[in-house]
N, C-alpha and C positions, 0 to 999 in steps of 0.2 A: 714299369715306367713306360709311358707311351713314347713311341719313336718321334723323331722330328717330323717325319713325313706325315704321321697321323695328326700332329699338332697343326701343321700347315693346312691339311685338309679341313680340319675343324674350323680353323680361323677363316679359311676361304668360304666355307659354307655359311658361317655366321655373317660374314660381311656381305655375301651375295644376297642372302635373305633380307638384309637390312637395306641394301643398295639397289635392289631390283627396281626398275622404274618403267618402262615404256619408252616413248619417244623423248628426245632431248628437249630441253627448254628452248624456245625460240623468241625472237624479238618482234612482237606484234605491236604496231604503233597504236597508241590510244589517243583519245580526244581529251587530254587532261585540261582542266580549267584552273586558272590561277587560285581560285578560292579553295580548291581541293588540295593544293600542294604547298609544301614548305619551301619550294624552290626547285631549280633544275641544275643538274650537274652535266656539264659538257665535257665529254671524253673524246680524245683523239686516239685513233687506233692504228697501230702498225702490226702486221701479222705475216707469219710464214705459213699460215694455213691456206689451203686451196679455196678459191671463191666458189660459192654455190648459189642457188636461187634463194630469194627471200621466202620466208622470214628467218631462215637459218643464217644466210649471208656468207658465213665461212664454216667449212666442214672440219673434220679431224684429219683430213689428208694433207700431205705436204705439198708445198709449192716452191719451185726454185726462185720465183720472183716475189718480192714483198708487196703486199697489197695494203691499202689504206682506207680509212673510213672516219666518220664523225658520228657520235651518238649523243643525243640529248635524253637524259633520264630524269624523270620527275621524282621528287621525294614526297611521300605522303605526309600530310599534316599530323597524322597519328603516329609517325615514326618514333621509335624509342632507340636510344643509343645502344649499339651492340646487336640490334635486331636487323634482319634482312627480310622485310615483309613482302612476300611474293604470293601470287594467287596459287591455289591448289592445283589448277590445271596448267601444265607446262605450255599449252598452246593458247592460253587466254591472255588478252591484253591486260586484264586486271582492272581493279577499281582504283583510280588515281588518288582517292581520298584515303585508301587503306593500304595500297601496295606501291612499291617502286614500279613505275611504268615507263615505257619508251614513248617519248613525244616526237622523236625524229631520228631517222637513220639516213646517212648519205655516204655512198662510196665516193672516194676521192682519188685523184691522181697524185703522184708524188709532188708535182708543182703546186697543186691546189692545197694539199695539207701543209706544205711548207709556208705558203702564203697565209693560210688561216691561223696556224699556230703562232707565226710571227706577230700577227695582228692581235691575237689573244694576249700574248706576253706584253706587247707594247702598250696596251690599254690599261695595264695594271700599274699600281704605284711601284716605284723603284724597289721597295723592300719585298714585293711579292712577285717579282719577275723570275720565277723559278718553275721548274718542271718536276713532277713526281712521276716516275716510271714504275708501273706495277707489273710484275711477272708472276702469273698464277701457277698453280701446281698441277699435279697429276689428276687424271680422271675429271677434267673440267672442260666443258664446251664453251664456245664463244659467248653465248648469252649469260651463262652463270658467271663467267669471269667479269663481264661488263657490269652486271648487277652488283656483284661483290665489291668491285672497285668503287662504284658510285656510293655504296654504303660507307666504305672506308673514308672516302673523300669528305662525305657529309659529317661523319662522326669525329674525324680528326680535326675538322675545321681548316683544312688545307685551303689556302687562298691563291695558289699558283695555278698552273695549267696541268691537268692530269693527262698522262699518256699511257695507254694500255698496250703492252707488248704481249700478244697472245700467240702461242705456239701450238703446233698441231697435236694436241691431245685428242685421242678418240673418245674420251669420256666413257670408257668401258672398264670395269673392274679388272678383267683379265687381259687388258691391253697394256699392262705395266711395262713389259719389255719394249713394246712399240713406242710408248710415251717416252721412255728413257732415251731411245734412239732419236726420237723427234726433238728432244731437248738438245742433244748433241748437234743434230742437223741445223738447229736455229742459232748457233753461236755467232756465226759471221753476220747474220741478219741483225741480231741484237747489237753487236759491236758497231756495225755501220750506223744503226739508228742512234746509238749513244753519241757517236762522234758528230753526227748531224746536229743533235740537240746542243752539244757543247760549242759547236763552231758556227752554226748558221742561223740560229733562231733568235739571238739577242737575249738569251736567258743569262742571268747572273750566276746561276748554279743549278744543279739538278741532284735529286735524291733517287735512290732505288729501294723499293720495297718488294721483296720476293717471298714466295710461299712454297713450302713443300719441295717438289721436284723442280720447281722454278728457281729454287736457290742453287741447285746444281748447274743449271743453265747460266745463271747470273755469275756465279763464282768462276766457272770455266771461262766465261766471256771476259771477265776482269783479268783472269790469269793470262789469257792470250793477248789482251791489250797491253798488259805490263811487259810481256815478252817482246812485243813490238816496240816498246820504248816509251809509251805514254799511257800508263795505267791510271793517271789522274785526270785524263781527258782535258788537258790544258789547264788543270787546276779547277775545273768546273764541278767535278764530282765531289759531293759532300757526304751525306749519310748513306751507308749501305746497311740495310736492315734485312736480316734473314729470319723468317718466321717458320718455326717447325721444320727446319731444314732436313730434307731427305738426302743426306750426304754421309758417306762412310767417314767415320771419325779419323781414320788414318789418312784418307785422301784429303780431307779438309786441312790437315796440318801441312801437307805438301803444298796445297793451294795458297794457304796463308803465307808460306815462305816465299812464294812467287809474287803475290800481289803487293805485299809490303804496305798495307794500309789498315787502319782500324775498321772493324765491322762489328755491328751489334747483332747478337744472336738471341732470339727468343726460344726457350726450350721448355719442355714439360715431360716429366718422367711417366705420366699417365697417358701419353699419346698412343692410342690403340692403332691408329693408322700406320705409325712408324714401327710399331711392333710387327704388323703385317709385312711391312717393307723389309724389315730385318730378316724375315724368313726367306725372302727372295734373294737376299744378299749374303747367303752363307753364314747366317747367324752373327753377322758383324754389326756392332753398335752403330746406331744412326746418331748424328750430331744433335738433332732436335729432341732426342729422348734422354739426354743426360739431365742432371740436376745439380743443385748446389752441394748435395751430399757427395758428389764425385769430386772431392776437393783437389786431388792431384791433377785430374783432367782439366778442371776449371783453371787452376793455377797455371798449368802448362799453356792452355789456350790464351789466357790473359797475357802472358809474357810474349806471345806471338802476335798480339794485337786484337784478339776477339773479346768483346765485352758480353758476358753471359748474363741474361736476365731470365731467372727461373720463374716460370708461371705454374709450377706444379700445384701450388696451393690455391690457384684461381679456379673458379668453376667455369668450365667451357659451355658454350651454347650449342654444341653439336654432340652427337652420340659418341664420337671418337676422340674428343678433346684435341682435335687437330687444327681447329680454326680459332683458338683462343685470342690470337692477335687481333682479330676482327670482331669477335662475338662477346668479348669481355669489355665492358665500358671503360674500366680503369686502364686497360692496355691500349685500346685504340686511341684513347685520349692522351696516353703517354706518347704514342707515336706522333700525335699532333704537336705535342710540345717539342719533340725532337725536330720536327719540320719547321717550327716557327722560330727556333733558336738559331743564332748565327754562329758559324765557324766551329761547330762541335766536332765533326768527324773528318772534315776534309784534310787533304794533304797526305804526306807520307807517314809511314809507321812511326809512331811516337808523337805525332802532332795531336795535342789535346788529349793525351792519354789519361784515362780514368779507370780506376779499379772497378770491377763489376758491381760490388756492393755499393760503392759511392754513386755510381751512375744510376743504379736502380733507386737509391734513396732520393736522389735529386728529382726523379720523375714521379714520385708518389704524390 
């Protein structure tokens, strides 16, 4: 029987061969024409990444000061739900008729972004004055996080204001420990940003969608906010959705006990990326890799406030089945329904409680 070390080596080699790439994707501004696009997604950015020159804009290194930007990303007319159509070359602007492309990038000061986000919220109908915060996962650079968020906003039909919190991932396979520390490094920055959204922008509510290692950053931030005495952010925080969470199952149970609020968790037992993560974590189960077959675990988490939605039977759009929340049309549209519904998750533990199977059935 092969040793655990041998298994890890084989897993790493296979992932490296599949993930080897060259330079990171960058944000090259295109000359998109309205007839080529289905619309434009405006994303506001807050980041704990270090600033660098364009077209990268923000690197994978850490910054003690939060930086801000605004992105306009055009959606191709040929876009299909669940697909992220990007050019083959990571340094190409792409064809606006066929690819998601960047039509504008602007670095902003803190005062400028506050003013612009307030204006974006105020010009929306009362029912749409909400913010969606997206926190990306491990091995993700700034450009890839921005394009993925634009696709999610488009496919979910979200009508509020999208805010991307991007933390300093080096976007390198073997930088897993660095990325994990970067997630911890970014907790205070994320908490401060969430408090600003809740208090200063005129939003009725906000939701959080986090993926992979970004879920660890998110839940740890909510935990420390709860310990400070206001884990609901003045009652403005509504849905917390964790997709393919790269969190130790035992750790998550302690986090739930502290945050005392419902969370929705998208899991899949065939998630190969989380299997890789498990090897780094002492062969401990990752939350995102459980399934409805783990009946005792699901029941235990349900009692603690976690709503488990099993995507194991869904076909993923990536080689590792790690991005089903965005690449599976049924799922990304399910997320859209959660965002368009009123008063589903907000409040303290027990508010709007729904058993996992009922929650999933209601969203089909």
